[in-house]
C-alpha positions, 0 to 999 in steps of 0.5 A: 218166375214161372207159373209152377214156381208160384203154385198156380197153373194156367187154365185155358178159358175153353175149359171153364164153365159158362158161369165162370166165363160170365164172371170173368166177362163182368170183371173185364167189363169193370176193368175196361170201364175203370181204365176208360174213365182214367184215360178220360181223366188223363186227357182232361188233365192234359187239356188243362195243362195245355191251357195253362201253358197257352196262357203263360205263352200269351204273356207278352211285354205289352200285357203288363197292366192289362185288365183281365177277368180272374176266375174264382170258380167255374162261374165266378170271375172278378176283374184284375190287372196283370202286374208282373209278366216275369213270374206266375203262380203255379198250382203244383197240386193238393192246394199248393202253389209255387211262384215260378218265372214264366220260363220255368212255369212253361217248362213245368207244364211241358213236363206235365203234359209229356208225363200225362201223355205217356201215362195216357198212352200206357192206359190206352194200350192196357185198354186195347189189351183188355178189349182184345181179351174181352172179344176172345172171351165173348167168342169162347162164350158164344161157342159154348152156348152154341155147343150147349144148344146143339147138345140140347137139340140132340137130346130132344131129338133122341127122346122124340122118336121114342115118345112117338113110337109108344 
């Protein structure tokens, strides 16, 4: 669908006044900040999934009946024993847990890692595009500010000789 079909027209940023450019600049800054936060969260989730996968991979036949510390929160651990190395409980989100074989759990986390990595890559590409737009906008704003200053200097220079001549 072309821009004419929707009733909207493309306007060059060079044609916009400085006040509107400042509004667009603020919007771009907010979008970049939000996307950067989402990217950071994706990387944290990816790290958590990798850690889960690593823990599953460390379960070996010799691990059965081994004493471990089980986290109840970030700062509270209780002693426990590994009773079954053939299956694990997997957090599938929003408070739901599923028992899976260690092989299936490993596959599940591999898929989650890949999914998050793909989304993080898309977010990173979007951030890079927004940053390029932001840099272009800053260049246009700087050009407009320079032009305004030159106009003010020319106007001040044109008024100065008449005031001196009187």
